[in-house]
N, C-alpha and C positions, 0 to 999 in steps of 0.2 A: 451439561457442559461444565467444565471446570474453569472457574474464574481466577485469574491472577491479576489483582488490581494493585497498582502502585501510584504514588503521587510525587510530583516534583514541585516544590514550592507551594504545596497544598497538602493539608491533612485530609486523608480519606476518611471522612466522617461516616457514621452508620447511615445517615441520610443519603450521602453520595453513593455509598456502596449499594444501598437498596435501589436507588434510581438506576444505576448501571445494570444491576442484576435483573431488574424488572424490564428495562427497555431492551437490553441485549438478549435477555431471556426469550424474547419473541422469536429469536433466531433458532431456538432449541428445536423447532419443528423441522429444521433442515439438517441438524448435526446429531451425531451419536453422543451418548453421555460422556464418553472418554475424551471428546474433543476439548482441547485447551483454548481458552480465549485470554489473550494478554491485553490488558487495558492499562493505559498510562494517562493519568490526569495531570495537567500542568497549568501553571499560571505564570504569565510574563506580562507585567504592567496590567493593561486592561484585557489582555487576551486570555480567554479560558479555553484550553485545548484538550481534546480527548483523542487518543490514538488507540485504535483497536486492531490487533493483529491475530489472525486465526491461521496457524500453520496446518496445512493438510498435505499429505505426501505428494510431492511434485509441484505444489503451488503454495502461495501465500495469499490469503485474502486480507486486505488491509484498507483501512480508511482513517483519515484524521479530519476533524472538524474544529473550527475555531469560531467563537462568538464572544460577546461580552457577558454571557451567562452560561455557566457550566451545564445547567439542566437543558438549555437549548442545544448546546453542542452534543449532549448525550442523545437527545431526540434525533438530531440530524444524522449522526453517525450510523444509527441502526437502519434508517431508511436507505442510506447509500449502500450499505453492505447487502441488504436484502435485494436491492436493485441489481447489484453486481452478481449475486448468486443466481438470480433468475436469468440474467442476460448471458452469463457464461456457463450455465448449468451443463449444457451438452458438452462443452469443451472440457470442463472439470471432470465430468463423469466418464467421458471417452478415454481419459487417461486412467484406465482401470485401477491403477494402484491407489488413487485417491478416493475411489468409490467407498471404501471402508469407513470413511469419516462421515458419510452422509446417511441420513435415514432413508429407508427403502421408499417411503412415500414421496420424498423429494426426487429421488432418482427416477421413479416411474411417472411422475406428473409432467405434463407437457406445458411449457411456458412459451408465450409468444416472444420471439427475439425482437427487441426493439430495432436493432440493425446489426448486420454482420460487420465484422471488421473488414474494411476494404482499404487496400493500399491504392491511392489514387495518383501517386507520383513516385518516381524512382530516380535516384541520382547516382552518377558514377563520378569519382574524382580521384586524382592522384593522392596517395598518402605518403608524405615524406616524413622520415624520422624527425622528431622534435622532443624537447623536454616538456613536461606538464605545464610549467610556467609559461613557456612560449605558446603552448596550445591555448592557455587562458587568454593571452594577449590577442591571438588570432581570432578566438571566439568573440572577444569584445569588439574587434575591428569589423567583424562580420555582422555584429548586432544579434547574435544567436544566444540561446540559453544553454546550449551544449555544443560540444565539438569532438568529433571522432578523429583520432590521430594514432600514429605508430610511435610508441614510446622509444626514444633513442637509447635509453638505459636498458630496457628489457626486450626490445624488438617485438613487443606484443601490441595488439590493438587495444587502446584505452579510450575512455571518454572523460572529458572534463565537463562540469556543469556548474551553472550559477545557482547559488543557494540564497536563502533570505539573508539579509544583513550584509550584502555585498561580499560574501565569502564564496569559495569555490569548493567543489568536490571532485574526486577522482575515482573512476570506476576501473578496476583492473580485473582481468580474468584470473580465476583460481583453478588450477588443474590438480 
C-alpha cells in the first residue's frame, strides 16, 4: 500500500509515521500494493484525530477516530476499517470494478457478516422548494441532524446536515 500522510497543526514525526504505517500496515493483507491510503493527523485543543481514506473504484473506505492520544486514535482507526472490510466484503467485491484493489485471498475468504443492512422504516413526505438556509431552520425545528429538500435555486434534491461546532453542510448532486 502507498501511504500519503499529512498533518494539520501537528508535525508528522518519524515516530508517528512509523506508528501509522505499522498499524495501518495490518490492512495490507486485504489490499494490493498499488492501493493508496490517505492519512491525515490533526490536533485541535485536546483532540488528537486521525482520518484514513482508502479510495477503491466505486467506493471509499473511510474512518476517523478522535481521542486525547494520537497513538490510541491510530489503534482505533485500524480496527474500525478492518471491521468495515469484513462486514461489507461481499458488497465491495460484488461490484466487480473494485475487486482489482483487493488481494485474492481477501476476495476468496468467507467472513461472517455481523448483520445485513436492513431498512426498518420508510417515510414519504411532500418536498416543497426552499432555500438551503430555510431547510436548516426546518431541520432545527424538527430536531433532526439532516434534512432532505428541493433546492429552490437549482430545483434539485439536496440535503443539509448539522456539523460539529453548530455549523451546517449542504450536499448537492453532481451530474
